[in-house]
C-alpha positions as CSV (number, residue, x, y, z in Angstrom):
1,M,40.8,21.8,-13.7
2,P,41.4,19.5,-17.0
3,V,42.0,21.0,-20.7
4,T,41.1,19.2,-23.0
5,A,41.7,19.2,-27.1
6,P,41.2,18.1,-30.7
7,S,44.3,15.6,-31.7
8,L,47.4,18.4,-32.0
9,N,48.2,18.6,-35.7
10,V,51.3,21.5,-35.2
11,S,50.8,23.6,-38.3
12,L,52.5,26.8,-37.6
13,C,50.1,28.9,-40.3
14,I,46.8,26.3,-38.9
15,I,47.6,26.0,-35.0
16,Y,49.7,29.9,-34.3
17,P,45.9,30.9,-33.2
18,Y,45.4,28.2,-31.4
19,F,48.8,27.7,-29.7
20,S,48.7,32.1,-28.7
21,D,45.5,30.7,-26.9
22,L,47.3,27.9,-24.9
23,K,49.7,30.8,-24.0
24,C,47.2,32.4,-22.4
25,C,45.0,29.9,-21.3
26,F,48.3,28.6,-19.2
27,N,48.9,32.4,-17.9
28,Q,45.5,32.6,-16.3
29,L,45.8,28.9,-15.0
30,A,48.9,30.4,-13.3
31,D,46.7,32.9,-11.7
32,D,43.1,31.2,-11.1
33,P,43.3,30.3,-7.2
34,N,40.8,27.9,-8.1
35,C,43.5,26.0,-10.3
36,R,45.3,24.1,-8.1
37,A,46.2,21.0,-10.5
38,I,45.9,20.8,-14.9
39,V,45.3,18.1,-16.6
40,I,46.1,17.9,-20.7
41,S,44.6,15.4,-22.9
42,A,43.2,15.4,-26.5
43,L,39.9,14.5,-27.3
44,G,40.9,13.1,-31.3
45,K,42.6,9.7,-32.3
46,M,45.7,10.6,-31.1
47,F,47.4,12.9,-29.0
48,C,49.6,14.6,-31.6
49,S,50.6,14.3,-35.5
50,G,53.2,16.1,-35.6
51,I,53.5,18.9,-38.4
52,D,51.6,19.3,-41.8
53,I,54.4,19.1,-43.4
54,A,51.9,21.5,-46.7
55,D,52.2,24.3,-44.2
56,L,56.1,22.6,-42.8
57,S,56.9,23.6,-46.8
58,K,55.7,27.3,-47.7
59,P,57.5,29.4,-49.1
60,V,58.9,33.2,-46.8
61,N,57.8,36.1,-47.9
62,N,60.3,36.9,-51.8
63,D,60.0,40.1,-51.6
64,V,62.2,41.0,-48.5
65,D,65.8,40.5,-48.0
66,A,67.4,36.8,-46.0
67,A,68.1,39.7,-43.0
68,R,63.9,39.5,-42.5
69,K,63.0,36.6,-43.3
70,G,65.4,35.0,-40.6
71,L,63.7,38.1,-38.3
72,H,60.4,36.7,-39.6
73,I,61.2,32.9,-38.9
74,L,62.2,33.6,-36.0
75,K,59.6,35.7,-33.8
76,N,57.6,32.5,-35.1
77,I,60.1,29.9,-33.7
78,K,60.3,32.0,-30.0
79,D,56.5,32.7,-30.1
80,F,56.0,28.6,-30.2
81,Q,59.0,28.8,-27.5
82,D,56.7,30.9,-26.2
83,V,54.0,28.4,-24.9
84,F,55.6,25.4,-23.6
85,T,57.4,27.4,-21.4
86,A,54.8,29.4,-20.9
87,M,53.7,25.9,-19.0
88,E,56.3,24.9,-17.9
89,K,56.5,28.2,-15.6
90,C,53.3,27.9,-14.7
91,P,52.9,27.7,-10.6
92,K,50.1,24.8,-10.4
93,P,51.5,21.5,-11.6
94,I,50.9,19.9,-14.8
95,I,50.0,16.2,-16.1
96,A,49.8,15.3,-19.8
97,A,47.5,12.3,-20.0
98,V,49.0,10.7,-23.7
99,H,47.3,8.3,-26.3
100,D,48.3,7.3,-29.2
101,A,50.3,8.7,-31.4
102,C,52.7,11.6,-29.5
103,I,55.0,13.2,-31.8
104,G,57.0,15.3,-32.7
105,A,55.8,19.5,-30.9
106,G,53.8,16.6,-29.0
107,V,57.3,15.5,-27.3
108,D,57.7,19.2,-27.0
109,L,54.7,19.6,-25.2
110,I,54.3,17.2,-22.9
111,S,58.8,18.0,-21.6
112,S,56.8,20.8,-20.4
113,C,54.5,19.1,-18.3
114,D,55.4,17.9,-14.1
115,I,53.9,14.6,-14.9
116,R,53.7,12.6,-18.3
117,L,50.8,9.3,-18.1
118,C,50.2,7.6,-21.3
119,S,48.0,4.7,-22.9
120,K,49.5,1.7,-23.9
121,D,48.9,2.4,-27.4
122,S,51.2,5.1,-27.2
123,Y,53.8,5.2,-29.1
124,F,56.5,8.7,-29.4
125,S,58.5,10.8,-32.4
126,I,61.6,12.9,-31.7
127,K,60.0,13.3,-35.7
128,E,61.9,16.3,-36.5
129,V,64.9,14.9,-38.5
130,D,62.8,14.1,-40.6
131,V,61.3,16.5,-42.4
132,G,64.7,18.2,-42.5
133,L,64.7,20.6,-39.4
134,A,66.5,20.3,-35.5
135,A,63.8,20.3,-32.8
136,D,63.3,24.0,-31.7
137,V,60.6,24.6,-29.7
138,G,61.6,22.6,-25.9
139,T,62.2,19.1,-27.0
140,L,66.6,18.9,-27.5
141,Q,66.8,21.4,-23.9
142,R,64.0,19.9,-21.6
143,F,64.5,16.0,-22.5
144,P,67.7,15.0,-22.3
145,K,66.6,16.5,-18.6
146,I,64.2,14.2,-18.0
147,I,65.1,11.5,-19.0
148,G,69.4,11.6,-18.2
149,N,70.5,9.7,-21.2
150,N,72.7,11.6,-23.1
151,S,73.1,8.3,-25.1
152,I,69.2,7.4,-25.9
153,V,68.6,11.7,-26.1
154,R,70.7,11.2,-29.9
155,E,69.7,7.9,-30.4
156,L,65.7,9.2,-30.5
157,A,66.8,12.4,-32.4
158,F,68.3,11.2,-34.5
159,T,66.5,8.2,-36.1
160,A,63.0,10.1,-35.5
161,R,62.3,6.5,-34.7
162,N,59.1,5.5,-32.6
163,F,59.4,4.2,-29.7
164,L,56.6,2.8,-27.8
165,S,55.1,3.0,-23.8
166,D,57.1,1.2,-22.1
167,E,60.8,2.3,-23.6
168,A,58.6,5.8,-22.5
169,K,58.4,4.0,-18.7
170,D,61.5,2.4,-18.9
171,I,63.9,4.8,-20.3
172,G,61.4,7.3,-17.6
173,L,59.8,9.6,-19.9
174,V,56.3,8.9,-18.4
175,S,56.0,7.8,-14.5
176,K,53.1,5.4,-15.7
177,V,51.3,3.1,-18.7
178,Y,47.7,2.3,-18.9
179,D,45.6,-0.1,-20.2
180,D,43.5,2.6,-22.1
181,H,42.5,5.5,-23.1
182,N,39.6,5.5,-20.7
183,C,41.1,4.2,-17.4
184,L,44.8,6.9,-18.6
185,I,42.5,9.8,-18.1
186,Q,40.4,8.4,-15.0
187,A,44.5,8.0,-13.9
188,A,45.2,12.1,-14.1
189,L,42.4,13.4,-12.6
190,K,42.6,11.1,-9.5
191,M,46.1,12.3,-9.7
192,A,45.0,16.4,-9.5
193,S,42.8,15.6,-7.4
194,V,45.0,14.3,-4.8
195,I,47.4,17.2,-5.8
196,A,44.3,19.4,-5.2
197,S,43.8,18.6,-1.8
198,K,47.7,19.1,-1.1
199,S,48.7,23.0,-0.1
200,P,48.6,25.3,-2.7
201,I,51.3,26.9,-1.2
202,S,53.7,23.4,-0.6
203,V,53.0,22.5,-3.7
204,L,53.5,25.6,-5.9
205,S,57.0,25.9,-3.9
206,T,57.9,22.8,-4.9
207,K,57.1,23.2,-8.4
208,V,59.5,26.2,-8.0
209,S,62.1,24.6,-6.3
210,L,62.5,22.0,-8.5
211,N,62.4,23.7,-11.8
212,F,64.9,26.2,-10.9
213,S,67.5,23.4,-8.6
214,R,67.3,21.6,-12.6
215,D,69.0,24.0,-14.0
216,H,71.0,25.4,-11.5
217,S,74.4,24.0,-9.1
218,V,73.4,21.9,-5.2
219,D,74.8,25.0,-3.4
220,E,72.7,27.2,-5.5
221,G,69.6,25.8,-5.2
222,L,70.0,25.5,-1.6
223,N,70.2,28.8,-1.4
224,H,67.5,29.8,-3.3
225,I,64.6,27.7,-2.1
226,A,66.6,29.2,1.8
227,T,65.4,32.7,0.7
228,W,62.3,31.4,-0.5
229,N,60.8,29.3,2.7
230,M,61.5,32.5,5.1
231,C,58.4,33.9,3.2
232,M,56.8,30.6,2.5
233,L,56.6,29.6,6.3
234,Q,55.0,32.0,7.4
235,S,52.0,30.7,5.0
236,D,48.7,30.3,7.0
237,D,48.3,26.4,5.4
238,M,50.9,24.8,8.1
239,M,48.6,26.0,10.9
240,T,46.2,25.1,9.5
241,I,47.8,21.4,8.5
242,F,48.6,21.7,12.4
243,K,45.3,22.0,13.3
244,A,43.3,19.5,10.8
245,M,46.0,16.9,12.5
246,R,44.4,17.5,15.8
247,T,41.1,16.6,15.3
248,K,42.2,14.3,12.9
249,T,39.8,15.5,9.9
250,P,41.3,16.2,6.7
251,P,42.5,20.7,5.6
252,V,40.8,23.0,3.2
253,F,42.9,25.3,1.9
């Protein structure tokens, strides 16, 4: 199931409706039995160009007091956070296919995906400090757990410097780097097809367990998957696989 969009230019007022639609999209895909894997990419010149400074600088309503302004800002931040959380919690694996620039909220977005691929021309930046704010919709929470190097995380977040595709692969942000956009998309779709051919129950269960274990101890993770599998091991998918092995035919779920 490919999800494509024009290059993301993240603006609180202009793109807010689009982000709301994106959340609904992933909530629907989560419940769609015909969707087993998702590829998210952009159709424009770049993947994500970051925050629109003109819109970011627009003042909040001055007719209300500081407390009410704060509540309004809090709701906006939470709404944006919920979009990326919906992606993270979607039980279908999500593959991000990044080309050219992936700046600011683009890093938030791909940090919510399960697998990240990019083209050779890609570059990335945790850009928020350059516009006077701390990243607040997921990068500072998810990115460190993806790359596992606190020093590099802090360097990239404090300096907002660009890092290229080779460095992104070296630090573990992306799995593979492809020569061009076309090769990238073809590889992402092929990977999604492979995932889609597997048992939906086993793939869903694997994602749920990986997400849970990331934020819990080993012992808690083991208890969680044991409790989860006492139900999921009763699915018909295992019998389908065993039958396919006997008949030497691909299993169909």
